[in-house]
C-alpha positions in Angstrom: 197.1 352.1 317.4 200.2 350.2 316.5 199.9 346.5 315.6 201.9 343.9 317.5 203.3 341.0 315.6 202.6 337.8 317.5 204.9 334.8 317.4 203.3 331.4 317.9 205.0 328.2 318.7 204.8 325.3 316.2 202.9 323.2 318.8 200.3 326.0 319.2 199.9 326.2 315.4 199.5 322.5 315.2 196.8 322.6 317.9 194.9 325.3 316.1 195.1 323.4 312.8 194.0 320.1 314.4 191.0 321.9 316.0 190.0 323.3 312.6 190.4 319.9 310.8 188.6 318.0 313.6 185.4 320.0 313.7 182.7 322.0 312.1 184.1 325.4 313.1 184.9 328.2 310.8 188.3 329.9 310.5 186.8 332.9 312.3 185.6 330.9 315.3 188.8 329.0 315.6 190.8 332.2 315.5 188.6 333.7 318.2 188.7 330.6 320.4 192.5 330.4 320.3 193.1 334.2 320.4 194.7 334.4 316.9 194.3 338.0 315.7 193.3 337.2 312.1 191.4 334.3 310.5 193.7 334.5 307.5 196.6 333.4 309.7 194.6 330.2 310.6 193.9 329.7 306.9 197.6 329.9 306.0 198.5 327.4 308.8 195.9 324.9 307.6 196.9 325.3 303.9 200.6 324.9 304.8 199.9 321.8 307.0 197.8 320.2 304.2 200.7 320.8 301.8 203.4 319.3 304.0 201.4 317.0 306.3 203.5 317.3 309.4 204.5 319.9 312.1 207.5 320.6 309.8 205.1 322.8 307.8 205.5 325.5 310.5 209.3 325.7 310.5 210.4 329.0 309.1 213.4 329.8 307.1 215.6 332.4 308.8 215.3 335.9 307.5 218.2 337.5 305.8 218.8 339.9 308.7 218.4 337.4 311.5 222.0 336.3 311.7 221.0 332.6 311.5 222.4 330.4 308.7 220.0 329.0 306.3 220.6 326.6 303.4 223.4 327.8 301.3 222.5 328.6 297.7 224.9 326.6 295.5 224.4 329.2 292.7 225.8 332.0 294.7 229.4 332.4 295.7 232.7 332.7 293.9 232.5 332.4 290.1 235.7 331.7 288.2 236.0 332.5 284.6 238.6 330.6 282.7 239.8 332.4 279.6 241.7 330.4 277.0 
């Protein structure tokens, strides 16, 4: 059976993380309660939230094939070699 990739909003992720941090429930029970397919996903959200401390933890960088513009890498681009 093919697996479907779910896309969750930042607000939903924050709600899940806050529910985990507020109570005595396990990752598994939180995942089941909110309909998240895998407890590991909840673990990742909690870890990321603890690292950053705000909802900004859930902002994703655009993938290379998405067509969106990310932060430009200053090390890439035109390189000029000056020969003397």
